[in-house]
N, CA, C, O and the ligand as a Tripos MOL2 file, in Angstrom:
@<TRIPOS>MOLECULE
protein
  241   239    61     0     0
PROTEIN
NO_CHARGES

@<TRIPOS>ATOM
      1 N           0.8390   -1.1910    0.0000 N.3       1 MET1
      2 CA          0.0000    0.0000    0.0000 C.3       1 MET1
      3 C           0.8810    1.2510    0.0000 C.2       1 MET1
      4 O           1.8300    1.3770    0.7740 O.2       1 MET1
      5 N           0.5350    2.1420   -0.8770 N.am      2 ARG2
      6 CA          1.3030    3.3850   -0.9450 C.3       2 ARG2
      7 C           0.5120    4.5380   -0.3340 C.2       2 ARG2
      8 O          -0.7100    4.6130   -0.4590 O.2       2 ARG2
      9 N           1.2160    5.4010    0.3070 N.am      3 ILE3
     10 CA          0.5800    6.6130    0.8310 C.3       3 ILE3
     11 C           0.9410    7.7590   -0.0950 C.2       3 ILE3
     12 O           2.1090    7.9920   -0.4050 O.2       3 ILE3
     13 N          -0.0800    8.4600   -0.5240 N.am      4 ARG4
     14 CA          0.1690    9.5700   -1.4310 C.3       4 ARG4
     15 C           0.1940   10.8900   -0.6670 C.2       4 ARG4
     16 O          -0.4580   11.0420    0.3660 O.2       4 ARG4
     17 N           0.9450   11.8190   -1.1870 N.am      5 ILE5
     18 CA          0.9740   13.1690   -0.6160 C.3       5 ILE5
     19 C           0.1250   14.0770   -1.4900 C.2       5 ILE5
     20 O           0.3080   14.1520   -2.7040 O.2       5 ILE5
     21 N          -0.7980   14.7570   -0.8500 N.am      6 ARG6
     22 CA         -1.6410   15.6990   -1.5700 C.3       6 ARG6
     23 C          -1.2370   17.1130   -1.2180 C.2       6 ARG6
     24 O          -1.3230   17.5300   -0.0630 O.2       6 ARG6
     25 N          -0.7980   17.8390   -2.2170 N.am      7 GLU7
     26 CA         -0.4430   19.2270   -1.9520 C.3       7 GLU7
     27 C          -1.6050   20.1630   -2.2520 C.2       7 GLU7
     28 O          -1.5310   21.3630   -1.9880 O.2       7 GLU7
     29 N          -2.6800   19.6040   -2.8070 N.am      8 ASP8
     30 CA         -3.8270   20.4430   -3.1420 C.3       8 ASP8
     31 C          -4.9730   20.2640   -2.1550 C.2       8 ASP8
     32 O          -6.0940   20.7050   -2.4110 O.2       8 ASP8
     33 N          -4.6900   19.6180   -1.0290 N.am      9 PHE9
     34 CA         -5.7320   19.3890   -0.0350 C.3       9 PHE9
     35 C          -6.1930   20.7300    0.5290 C.2       9 PHE9
     36 O          -5.3770   21.5770    0.8950 O.2       9 PHE9
     37 N          -7.5210   20.9120    0.5940 N.am     10 VAL10
     38 CA         -8.0320   22.2590    0.8720 C.3      10 VAL10
     39 C          -8.0990   22.6220    2.3550 C.2      10 VAL10
     40 O          -7.9700   23.7970    2.7000 O.2      10 VAL10
     41 N          -8.2970   21.6430    3.2400 N.am     11 ALA11
     42 CA         -8.4570   21.9760    4.6470 C.3      11 ALA11
     43 C          -7.1380   22.4380    5.2500 C.2      11 ALA11
     44 O          -6.0790   21.8810    4.9630 O.2      11 ALA11
     45 N          -7.2190   23.4620    6.0860 N.am     12 ALA12
     46 CA         -6.0100   23.9780    6.7190 C.3      12 ALA12
     47 C          -5.5740   23.0450    7.8460 C.2      12 ALA12
     48 O          -6.4160   22.4420    8.5110 O.2      12 ALA12
     49 N          -4.2710   22.9250    8.0620 N.am     13 PRO13
     50 CA         -3.7960   22.1500    9.2210 C.3      13 PRO13
     51 C          -4.1640   22.8780   10.5100 C.2      13 PRO13
     52 O          -4.3940   24.0870   10.5070 O.2      13 PRO13
     53 N          -4.2160   22.1450   11.5930 N.am     14 ILE14
     54 CA         -4.6120   22.7130   12.8760 C.3      14 ILE14
     55 C          -3.4490   22.6430   13.8530 C.2      14 ILE14
     56 O          -2.7510   21.6330   13.9490 O.2      14 ILE14
     57 N          -3.2620   23.7270   14.5650 N.am     15 CYS15
     58 CA         -2.2160   23.7550   15.5900 C.3      15 CYS15
     59 C          -2.5700   22.7820   16.7080 C.2      15 CYS15
     60 O          -3.6820   22.8430   17.2330 O.2      15 CYS15
     61 N          -1.6590   21.8850   17.0900 N.am     16 PRO16
     62 CA         -1.9460   20.9170   18.1540 C.3      16 PRO16
     63 C          -2.0290   21.5580   19.5340 C.2      16 PRO16
     64 O          -2.4900   20.9280   20.4850 O.2      16 PRO16
     65 N          -1.5910   22.7930   19.6440 N.am     17 HIS17
     66 CA         -1.5680   23.4460   20.9430 C.3      17 HIS17
     67 C          -2.8130   24.2850   21.2080 C.2      17 HIS17
     68 O          -3.4350   24.1600   22.2630 O.2      17 HIS17
     69 N          -3.1810   25.1410   20.2500 N.am     18 CYS18
     70 CA         -4.3270   26.0190   20.4820 C.3      18 CYS18
     71 C          -5.5400   25.6060   19.6650 C.2      18 CYS18
     72 O          -6.6260   26.1480   19.8700 O.2      18 CYS18
     73 N          -5.3840   24.6600   18.7440 N.am     19 GLY19
     74 CA         -6.5110   24.1420   17.9910 C.3      19 GLY19
     75 C          -6.9930   25.0300   16.8660 C.2      19 GLY19
     76 O          -8.0180   24.7350   16.2520 O.2      19 GLY19
     77 N          -6.2880   26.1070   16.5770 N.am     20 LYS20
     78 CA         -6.6990   26.9960   15.4990 C.3      20 LYS20
     79 C          -6.1310   26.5370   14.1650 C.2      20 LYS20
     80 O          -5.1070   25.8570   14.1000 O.2      20 LYS20
     81 N          -6.8290   26.9300   13.1030 N.am     21 ASP21
     82 CA         -6.3260   26.6430   11.7670 C.3      21 ASP21
     83 C          -4.9900   27.3430   11.5580 C.2      21 ASP21
     84 O          -4.7980   28.4920   11.9590 O.2      21 ASP21
     85 N          -4.0790   26.6290   10.9270 N.am     22 ILE22
     86 CA         -2.7820   27.2280   10.6310 C.3      22 ILE22
     87 C          -2.7670   27.7000    9.1860 C.2      22 ILE22
     88 O          -2.7650   26.8920    8.2580 O.2      22 ILE22
     89 N          -2.7560   28.9880    9.0090 N.am     23 GLU23
     90 CA         -2.6530   29.5510    7.6640 C.3      23 GLU23
     91 C          -1.2960   30.1750    7.4500 C.2      23 GLU23
     92 O          -0.8440   30.3350    6.3160 O.2      23 GLU23
     93 N          -0.6540   30.5250    8.5360 N.am     24 GLU24
     94 CA          0.6960   31.0620    8.4530 C.3      24 GLU24
     95 C           1.5100   30.4380    9.5760 C.2      24 GLU24
     96 O           0.9920   30.1850   10.6640 O.2      24 GLU24
     97 N           2.7630   30.1970    9.3100 N.am     25 ILE25
     98 CA          3.6620   29.6770   10.3300 C.3      25 ILE25
     99 C           4.7930   30.6740   10.5090 C.2      25 ILE25
    100 O           5.4000   31.1280    9.5380 O.2      25 ILE25
    101 N           5.0620   31.0020   11.7350 N.am     26 ALA26
    102 CA          6.1810   31.8810   12.0210 C.3      26 ALA26
    103 C           7.4640   31.0610   12.0380 C.2      26 ALA26
    104 O           7.4770   29.9300   12.5240 O.2      26 ALA26
    105 N           8.5350   31.6270   11.5120 N.am     27 ALA27
    106 CA          9.8150   30.9310   11.5020 C.3      27 ALA27
    107 C          10.8770   31.8300   12.1100 C.2      27 ALA27
    108 O          10.9350   33.0260   11.8240 O.2      27 ALA27
    109 N          11.6990   31.2510   12.9360 N.am     28 ARG28
    110 CA         12.7960   32.0070   13.5080 C.3      28 ARG28
    111 C          14.1040   31.2860   13.2640 C.2      28 ARG28
    112 O          14.2300   30.0870   13.5130 O.2      28 ARG28
    113 N          15.0670   32.0330   12.7750 N.am     29 ARG29
    114 CA         16.3770   31.4860   12.4900 C.3      29 ARG29
    115 C          17.1600   31.2900   13.7840 C.2      29 ARG29
    116 O          17.2490   32.1980   14.6100 O.2      29 ARG29
    117 N          17.7100   30.1310   13.9450 N.am     30 VAL30
    118 CA         18.4770   29.8210   15.1450 C.3      30 VAL30
    119 C          19.8650   29.3860   14.7210 C.2      30 VAL30
    120 O          20.0230   28.4720   13.9120 O.2      30 VAL30
    121 N          20.8640   30.0440   15.2710 N.am     31 GLU31
    122 CA         22.2300   29.6610   14.9240 C.3      31 GLU31
    123 C          22.8490   28.9070   16.0850 C.2      31 GLU31
    124 O          22.8590   29.3780   17.2220 O.2      31 GLU31
    125 N          23.3580   27.7460   15.7800 N.am     32 SER32
    126 CA         24.0080   26.9420   16.8100 C.3      32 SER32
    127 C          25.3550   26.4970   16.2830 C.2      32 SER32
    128 O          25.7150   26.7850   15.1420 O.2      32 SER32
    129 N          26.0930   25.7960   17.1180 N.am     33 THR33
    130 CA         27.4000   25.3010   16.6840 C.3      33 THR33
    131 C          27.2470   24.2320   15.6010 C.2      33 THR33
    132 O          28.2000   23.9380   14.8790 O.2      33 THR33
    133 N          26.0670   23.6610   15.4880 N.am     34 LEU34
    134 CA         25.8330   22.6370   14.4770 C.3      34 LEU34
    135 C          25.3600   23.2360   13.1480 C.2      34 LEU34
    136 O          25.2000   22.5290   12.1530 O.2      34 LEU34
    137 N          25.1450   24.5320   13.1560 N.am     35 GLY35
    138 CA         24.6810   25.1580   11.9260 C.3      35 GLY35
    139 C          23.3740   25.8980   12.1490 C.2      35 GLY35
    140 O          22.8470   25.9670   13.2590 O.2      35 GLY35
    141 N          22.8740   26.4480   11.0550 N.am     36 VAL36
    142 CA         21.6510   27.2400   11.1440 C.3      36 VAL36
    143 C          20.4350   26.3300   11.0780 C.2      36 VAL36
    144 O          20.3480   25.4440   10.2270 O.2      36 VAL36
    145 N          19.5220   26.5570   11.9680 N.am     37 ARG37
    146 CA         18.2600   25.8300   11.9380 C.3      37 ARG37
    147 C          17.1220   26.8170   12.0240 C.2      37 ARG37
    148 O          17.3010   27.9800   12.3860 O.2      37 ARG37
    149 N          15.9510   26.3270   11.6840 N.am     38 PHE38
    150 CA         14.7740   27.1670   11.7930 C.3      38 PHE38
    151 C          13.7850   26.5570   12.7520 C.2      38 PHE38
    152 O          13.5000   25.3600   12.7150 O.2      38 PHE38
    153 N          13.2690   27.4110   13.6140 N.am     39 LEU39
    154 CA         12.2480   27.0380   14.5680 C.3      39 LEU39
    155 C          10.9160   27.5020   13.9810 C.2      39 LEU39
    156 O          10.7720   28.6680   13.6140 O.2      39 LEU39
    157 N           9.9620   26.6110   13.8930 N.am     40 TYR40
    158 CA          8.6530   26.9710   13.3530 C.3      40 TYR40
    159 C           7.6430   27.0000   14.4730 C.2      40 TYR40
    160 O           7.5710   26.0760   15.2840 O.2      40 TYR40
    161 N           6.8600   28.0650   14.5180 N.am     41 TYR41
    162 CA          5.8800   28.1530   15.5890 C.3      41 TYR41
    163 C           4.5890   28.8080   15.1300 C.2      41 TYR41
    164 O           4.5300   29.5030   14.1160 O.2      41 TYR41
    165 N           3.5730   28.5560   15.9150 N.am     42 CYS42
    166 CA          2.2240   29.0260   15.6200 C.3      42 CYS42
    167 C           2.1450   30.5420   15.7800 C.2      42 CYS42
    168 O           2.6600   31.0910   16.7530 O.2      42 CYS42
    169 N           1.5060   31.2140   14.8330 N.am     43 CYS43
    170 CA          1.3580   32.6670   14.9170 C.3      43 CYS43
    171 C           0.3920   33.0740   16.0260 C.2      43 CYS43
    172 O           0.4640   34.1950   16.5300 O.2      43 CYS43
    173 N          -0.4900   32.1910   16.3990 N.am     44 ASP44
    174 CA         -1.4900   32.5440   17.4040 C.3      44 ASP44
    175 C          -0.9970   32.3250   18.8250 C.2      44 ASP44
    176 O          -1.0090   33.2500   19.6380 O.2      44 ASP44
    177 N          -0.5640   31.1100   19.1270 N.am     45 CYS45
    178 CA         -0.1840   30.8120   20.5170 C.3      45 CYS45
    179 C           1.3270   30.8200   20.7040 C.2      45 CYS45
    180 O           1.8110   30.7620   21.8340 O.2      45 CYS45
    181 N           2.0720   30.8910   19.6160 N.am     46 ARG46
    182 CA          3.5410   30.9640   19.6330 C.3      46 ARG46
    183 C           4.2040   29.7170   20.1930 C.2      46 ARG46
    184 O           5.3810   29.7580   20.5510 O.2      46 ARG46
    185 N           3.4820   28.6160   20.2770 N.am     47 LYS47
    186 CA          4.1300   27.3780   20.6820 C.3      47 LYS47
    187 C           4.8330   26.7600   19.4790 C.2      47 LYS47
    188 O           4.3940   26.9010   18.3380 O.2      47 LYS47
    189 N           5.9190   26.0820   19.7610 N.am     48 VAL48
    190 CA          6.7640   25.5580   18.6950 C.3      48 VAL48
    191 C           6.1430   24.3220   18.0660 C.2      48 VAL48
    192 O           5.7220   23.3990   18.7620 O.2      48 VAL48
    193 N           6.0910   24.3170   16.7380 N.am     49 LEU49
    194 CA          5.5380   23.1860   15.9910 C.3      49 LEU49
    195 C           6.6220   22.2400   15.5240 C.2      49 LEU49
    196 O           6.3880   21.0420   15.3690 O.2      49 LEU49
    197 N           7.8100   22.7790   15.2980 N.am     50 GLY50
    198 CA          8.8720   21.9090   14.8230 C.3      50 GLY50
    199 C          10.1450   22.6800   14.5690 C.2      50 GLY50
    200 O          10.1720   23.9110   14.5760 O.2      50 GLY50
    201 N          11.1960   21.9210   14.3440 N.am     51 VAL51
    202 CA         12.5060   22.5070   14.0760 C.3      51 VAL51
    203 C          13.0530   21.8470   12.8220 C.2      51 VAL51
    204 O          12.9540   20.6300   12.6630 O.2      51 VAL51
    205 N          13.6280   22.6430   11.9340 N.am     52 SER52
    206 CA         14.2400   22.0530   10.7540 C.3      52 SER52
    207 C          15.4920   21.3030   11.1500 C.2      52 SER52
    208 O          16.2000   21.6980   12.0760 O.2      52 SER52
    209 N          15.7600   20.2170   10.4420 N.am     53 HIS53
    210 CA         16.9310   19.4070   10.7700 C.3      53 HIS53
    211 C          18.0150   19.5290    9.7230 C.2      53 HIS53
    212 O          18.8400   18.6350    9.5350 O.2      53 HIS53
    213 N          17.9880   20.6610    9.0520 N.am     54 ARG54
    214 CA         18.9770   20.8910    8.0300 C.3      54 ARG54
    215 C          20.3640   20.9890    8.6530 C.2      54 ARG54
    216 O          20.5400   21.6010    9.7070 O.2      54 ARG54
    217 N          21.3260   20.3940    8.0040 N.am     55 LYS55
    218 CA         22.6830   20.4480    8.5400 C.3      55 LYS55
    219 C          23.3680   21.7610    8.1640 C.2      55 LYS55
    220 O          22.8210   22.5770    7.4230 O.2      55 LYS55
    221 N          24.5540   21.9400    8.6830 N.am     56 GLY56
    222 CA         25.2260   23.2180    8.5980 C.3      56 GLY56
    223 C          25.7300   23.6620    7.2470 C.2      56 GLY56
    224 O          26.2080   24.7880    7.1100 O.2      56 GLY56
    225 N          25.6370   22.7980    6.2320 N.am     57 PHE57
    226 CA         26.2100   23.2230    4.9500 C.3      57 PHE57
    227 C          25.3790   24.2940    4.2720 C.2      57 PHE57
    228 O          25.8470   24.9590    3.3480 O.2      57 PHE57
    229 N          24.1510   24.4620    4.7290 N.am     58 TRP58
    230 CA         23.3010   25.4830    4.1270 C.3      58 TRP58
    231 C          23.4410   26.7510    4.9320 C.2      58 TRP58
    232 O          23.0300   26.8050    6.0910 O.2      58 TRP58
    233 N          24.0230   27.7800    4.3250 N.am     59 MET59
    234 CA         24.3080   28.9900    5.0710 C.3      59 MET59
    235 C          23.5050   30.1980    4.5930 C.2      59 MET59
    236 O          23.8770   31.3330    4.8880 O.2      59 MET59
    237 N          22.4290   29.9810    3.8740 N.am     60 GLY60
    238 CA         21.6550   31.0870    3.3330 C.3      60 GLY60
    239 C          21.0100   31.9050    4.4340 C.2      60 GLY60
    240 O          20.3160   32.8820    4.1520 O.2      60 GLY60
    241 ZN         -1.2980   27.5440   18.1620 Zn       61 ZN61
@<TRIPOS>BOND
     1     1     2 1
     2     2     3 1
     3     3     4 2
     4     3     5 am
     5     5     6 1
     6     6     7 1
     7     7     8 2
     8     7     9 am
     9     9    10 1
    10    10    11 1
    11    11    12 2
    12    11    13 am
    13    13    14 1
    14    14    15 1
    15    15    16 2
    16    15    17 am
    17    17    18 1
    18    18    19 1
    19    19    20 2
    20    19    21 am
    21    21    22 1
    22    22    23 1
    23    23    24 2
    24    23    25 am
    25    25    26 1
    26    26    27 1
    27    27    28 2
    28    27    29 am
    29    29    30 1
    30    30    31 1
    31    31    32 2
    32    31    33 am
    33    33    34 1
    34    34    35 1
    35    35    36 2
    36    35    37 am
    37    37    38 1
    38    38    39 1
    39    39    40 2
    40    39    41 am
    41    41    42 1
    42    42    43 1
    43    43    44 2
    44    43    45 am
    45    45    46 1
    46    46    47 1
    47    47    48 2
    48    47    49 am
    49    49    50 1
    50    50    51 1
    51    51    52 2
    52    51    53 am
    53    53    54 1
    54    54    55 1
    55    55    56 2
    56    55    57 am
    57    57    58 1
    58    58    59 1
    59    59    60 2
    60    59    61 am
    61    61    62 1
    62    62    63 1
    63    63    64 2
    64    63    65 am
    65    65    66 1
    66    66    67 1
    67    67    68 2
    68    67    69 am
    69    69    70 1
    70    70    71 1
    71    71    72 2
    72    71    73 am
    73    73    74 1
    74    74    75 1
    75    75    76 2
    76    75    77 am
    77    77    78 1
    78    78    79 1
    79    79    80 2
    80    79    81 am
    81    81    82 1
    82    82    83 1
    83    83    84 2
    84    83    85 am
    85    85    86 1
    86    86    87 1
    87    87    88 2
    88    87    89 am
    89    89    90 1
    90    90    91 1
    91    91    92 2
    92    91    93 am
    93    93    94 1
    94    94    95 1
    95    95    96 2
    96    95    97 am
    97    97    98 1
    98    98    99 1
    99    99   100 2
   100    99   101 am
   101   101   102 1
   102   102   103 1
   103   103   104 2
   104   103   105 am
   105   105   106 1
   106   106   107 1
   107   107   108 2
   108   107   109 am
   109   109   110 1
   110   110   111 1
   111   111   112 2
   112   111   113 am
   113   113   114 1
   114   114   115 1
   115   115   116 2
   116   115   117 am
   117   117   118 1
   118   118   119 1
   119   119   120 2
   120   119   121 am
   121   121   122 1
   122   122   123 1
   123   123   124 2
   124   123   125 am
   125   125   126 1
   126   126   127 1
   127   127   128 2
   128   127   129 am
   129   129   130 1
   130   130   131 1
   131   131   132 2
   132   131   133 am
   133   133   134 1
   134   134   135 1
   135   135   136 2
   136   135   137 am
   137   137   138 1
   138   138   139 1
   139   139   140 2
   140   139   141 am
   141   141   142 1
   142   142   143 1
   143   143   144 2
   144   143   145 am
   145   145   146 1
   146   146   147 1
   147   147   148 2
   148   147   149 am
   149   149   150 1
   150   150   151 1
   151   151   152 2
   152   151   153 am
   153   153   154 1
   154   154   155 1
   155   155   156 2
   156   155   157 am
   157   157   158 1
   158   158   159 1
   159   159   160 2
   160   159   161 am
   161   161   162 1
   162   162   163 1
   163   163   164 2
   164   163   165 am
   165   165   166 1
   166   166   167 1
   167   167   168 2
   168   167   169 am
   169   169   170 1
   170   170   171 1
   171   171   172 2
   172   171   173 am
   173   173   174 1
   174   174   175 1
   175   175   176 2
   176   175   177 am
   177   177   178 1
   178   178   179 1
   179   179   180 2
   180   179   181 am
   181   181   182 1
   182   182   183 1
   183   183   184 2
   184   183   185 am
   185   185   186 1
   186   186   187 1
   187   187   188 2
   188   187   189 am
   189   189   190 1
   190   190   191 1
   191   191   192 2
   192   191   193 am
   193   193   194 1
   194   194   195 1
   195   195   196 2
   196   195   197 am
   197   197   198 1
   198   198   199 1
   199   199   200 2
   200   199   201 am
   201   201   202 1
   202   202   203 1
   203   203   204 2
   204   203   205 am
   205   205   206 1
   206   206   207 1
   207   207   208 2
   208   207   209 am
   209   209   210 1
   210   210   211 1
   211   211   212 2
   212   211   213 am
   213   213   214 1
   214   214   215 1
   215   215   216 2
   216   215   217 am
   217   217   218 1
   218   218   219 1
   219   219   220 2
   220   219   221 am
   221   221   222 1
   222   222   223 1
   223   223   224 2
   224   223   225 am
   225   225   226 1
   226   226   227 1
   227   227   228 2
   228   227   229 am
   229   229   230 1
   230   230   231 1
   231   231   232 2
   232   231   233 am
   233   233   234 1
   234   234   235 1
   235   235   236 2
   236   235   237 am
   237   237   238 1
   238   238   239 1
   239   239   240 2
@<TRIPOS>SUBSTRUCTURE
     1 MET1         2 RESIDUE 1 A MET
     2 ARG2         6 RESIDUE 1 A ARG
     3 ILE3        10 RESIDUE 1 A ILE
     4 ARG4        14 RESIDUE 1 A ARG
     5 ILE5        18 RESIDUE 1 A ILE
     6 ARG6        22 RESIDUE 1 A ARG
     7 GLU7        26 RESIDUE 1 A GLU
     8 ASP8        30 RESIDUE 1 A ASP
     9 PHE9        34 RESIDUE 1 A PHE
    10 VAL10       38 RESIDUE 1 A VAL
    11 ALA11       42 RESIDUE 1 A ALA
    12 ALA12       46 RESIDUE 1 A ALA
    13 PRO13       50 RESIDUE 1 A PRO
    14 ILE14       54 RESIDUE 1 A ILE
    15 CYS15       58 RESIDUE 1 A CYS
    16 PRO16       62 RESIDUE 1 A PRO
    17 HIS17       66 RESIDUE 1 A HIS
    18 CYS18       70 RESIDUE 1 A CYS
    19 GLY19       74 RESIDUE 1 A GLY
    20 LYS20       78 RESIDUE 1 A LYS
    21 ASP21       82 RESIDUE 1 A ASP
    22 ILE22       86 RESIDUE 1 A ILE
    23 GLU23       90 RESIDUE 1 A GLU
    24 GLU24       94 RESIDUE 1 A GLU
    25 ILE25       98 RESIDUE 1 A ILE
    26 ALA26      102 RESIDUE 1 A ALA
    27 ALA27      106 RESIDUE 1 A ALA
    28 ARG28      110 RESIDUE 1 A ARG
    29 ARG29      114 RESIDUE 1 A ARG
    30 VAL30      118 RESIDUE 1 A VAL
    31 GLU31      122 RESIDUE 1 A GLU
    32 SER32      126 RESIDUE 1 A SER
    33 THR33      130 RESIDUE 1 A THR
    34 LEU34      134 RESIDUE 1 A LEU
    35 GLY35      138 RESIDUE 1 A GLY
    36 VAL36      142 RESIDUE 1 A VAL
    37 ARG37      146 RESIDUE 1 A ARG
    38 PHE38      150 RESIDUE 1 A PHE
    39 LEU39      154 RESIDUE 1 A LEU
    40 TYR40      158 RESIDUE 1 A TYR
    41 TYR41      162 RESIDUE 1 A TYR
    42 CYS42      166 RESIDUE 1 A CYS
    43 CYS43      170 RESIDUE 1 A CYS
    44 ASP44      174 RESIDUE 1 A ASP
    45 CYS45      178 RESIDUE 1 A CYS
    46 ARG46      182 RESIDUE 1 A ARG
    47 LYS47      186 RESIDUE 1 A LYS
    48 VAL48      190 RESIDUE 1 A VAL
    49 LEU49      194 RESIDUE 1 A LEU
    50 GLY50      198 RESIDUE 1 A GLY
    51 VAL51      202 RESIDUE 1 A VAL
    52 SER52      206 RESIDUE 1 A SER
    53 HIS53      210 RESIDUE 1 A HIS
    54 ARG54      214 RESIDUE 1 A ARG
    55 LYS55      218 RESIDUE 1 A LYS
    56 GLY56      222 RESIDUE 1 A GLY
    57 PHE57      226 RESIDUE 1 A PHE
    58 TRP58      230 RESIDUE 1 A TRP
    59 MET59      234 RESIDUE 1 A MET
    60 GLY60      238 RESIDUE 1 A GLY
    61 ZN61       241 GROUP 0 **** ****
């Protein structure tokens, strides 16, 4: 069984913390000794939704 990814799905994702629809995600750049990462958080409740796991070779 294959799972497909739908990028045209119309319903907005919901924040697991405040339960509101997520239409925008706030991102904050975090610099560490391991490289630059991005912290993603809800615009409404400001709780963190996730962190990018990009390694340090990306310096943009
Ligand atoms: Zn929220």
